[in-house]
C-alpha positions as CSV (number, residue, x, y, z in Angstrom):
1,M,79.7,181.2,121.2
2,N,80.3,178.2,124.2
3,G,80.7,175.9,123.1
4,R,77.3,174.2,123.1
5,A,75.9,177.1,121.1
6,A,78.7,175.4,118.6
7,R,78.0,171.6,118.6
8,S,73.6,173.2,118.1
9,G,74.5,175.2,115.5
10,T,76.8,172.2,114.2
11,S,74.0,169.6,114.5
12,S,71.4,172.6,113.2
13,T,73.6,172.6,109.9
14,A,73.8,168.4,109.3
15,L,70.4,167.9,109.8
16,H,69.6,170.4,107.3
17,C,72.5,169.1,105.2
18,R,70.4,166.0,105.8
19,A,67.6,166.6,104.6
20,M,68.8,168.4,101.6
21,T,70.6,166.0,100.4
22,E,67.3,164.2,100.6
23,R,64.9,165.9,99.1
24,I,68.1,166.3,96.7
25,A,67.5,161.9,95.8
26,E,63.5,162.6,95.8
27,L,63.6,164.9,93.0
28,E,66.3,163.5,91.8
29,S,64.1,159.9,91.5
30,A,60.7,161.6,89.7
31,V,62.6,164.1,87.2
32,R,64.0,160.3,86.8
33,A,60.1,158.7,86.2
34,Q,59.3,161.5,84.0
35,D,62.1,161.2,81.8
36,A,61.4,157.3,81.6
37,L,57.7,158.5,80.7
38,I,59.2,160.4,77.9
39,A,61.9,158.7,76.3
40,E,59.6,155.4,76.0
41,A,57.1,157.6,74.6
42,Q,60.0,158.6,72.3
43,R,60.8,155.0,71.7
44,L,57.0,154.6,70.2
45,L,56.6,156.9,68.2
46,T,60.1,156.4,66.1
47,G,58.7,152.1,66.1
48,F,55.7,154.0,64.1
49,L,57.2,156.3,61.5
50,A,60.1,153.1,60.9
51,K,57.5,150.8,60.5
52,E,57.7,149.2,62.8
53,I,54.1,149.1,64.8
54,E,51.1,149.3,63.7
55,S,48.8,153.1,64.5
56,W,47.1,150.9,66.8
57,E,50.0,150.0,68.7
58,L,51.3,153.3,69.1
59,V,48.0,154.3,70.1
60,D,47.7,150.9,72.7
61,S,51.3,151.0,74.2
62,L,50.8,155.1,74.3
63,L,47.4,154.5,76.6
64,K,49.3,151.8,78.1
65,L,52.2,154.5,79.3
66,F,50.4,157.6,79.9
67,G,47.1,156.1,81.6
68,G,48.3,153.2,83.8
69,P,50.8,152.5,86.3
70,P,54.1,154.2,85.0
71,L,52.8,157.5,85.1
72,R,50.3,157.1,88.3
73,E,54.3,156.4,89.8
74,A,56.4,159.4,88.1
75,Q,53.6,161.5,89.3
76,R,53.0,160.2,92.4
77,L,57.3,160.7,93.6
78,S,56.5,164.1,92.4
79,R,53.6,165.5,94.3
80,E,56.3,163.8,96.9
81,A,59.4,165.3,95.8
82,L,57.6,168.6,96.1
83,G,55.7,168.8,98.7
84,E,52.5,168.0,96.9
85,D,51.0,164.7,98.4
86,F,47.6,164.5,98.4
87,G,47.2,161.5,98.0
88,N,46.4,159.1,96.3
89,N,45.5,162.1,93.5
90,A,45.3,159.3,90.1
C-alpha cells in the first residue's frame, strides 16, 4: 500500500468516526429529551398521589406536557437522530 492509500484510509476512518460521534450526540440528546418528559410526568403523578395537586391540575399539566412544545421537541430530536426527519409532523 502506498502512502496516498494509507492516508486515504485514515481520512475515511476519521470521517466515519466523526459521523458516528455526531450520531451518538444526536441519539443522546433525543434520549435525554424523552427522559425529561417521563421524569416530569412522574413528578406530576407523584404530586397528585401525594395530594399536592388537584386532578384538574394534573390533567391540565399532562395535556400541556404531552400535547405541547416539550413533546414536539422530543419527537423532532428523535426523528433527526434516527434519520427520520420528514419535516414538521407535529
